[in-house]
C-alpha positions, 0 to 999 in steps of 0.5 A: 505062086513061086515065079522064080525061074519064069518070065513073060516074053514081050515083043519079037517074032509072032511065032515064038513057040512060048511066051512064058519061059524058064529063066536061069537067073534074074537080070540075065539076058535071055537068048531064044533059038528060032529059025537059024538065029537067036532072039534076045530079050532083056529084063524090064522093071515091069511085071505082068499078070499071067495064067501062071501068076505075076511074072517079070517081063523080058522085052525083045531087043535084037536078033542075031543069026547063027554062024554058017 
């Protein structure tokens, strides 16, 4: 399995639509839009076994609200 371009999200809101997401580049923080804000995830040194094979784990670290 080629895991470049995908990651497993850990933590954050329970109602995230997906836990395995596409990434544009390793080590770049992820920003997921959800309920008029953004959930922010950072890469960890861990990997997890998933139905799609072993993937890097990104951990939730904060939420920011959209302006307006």
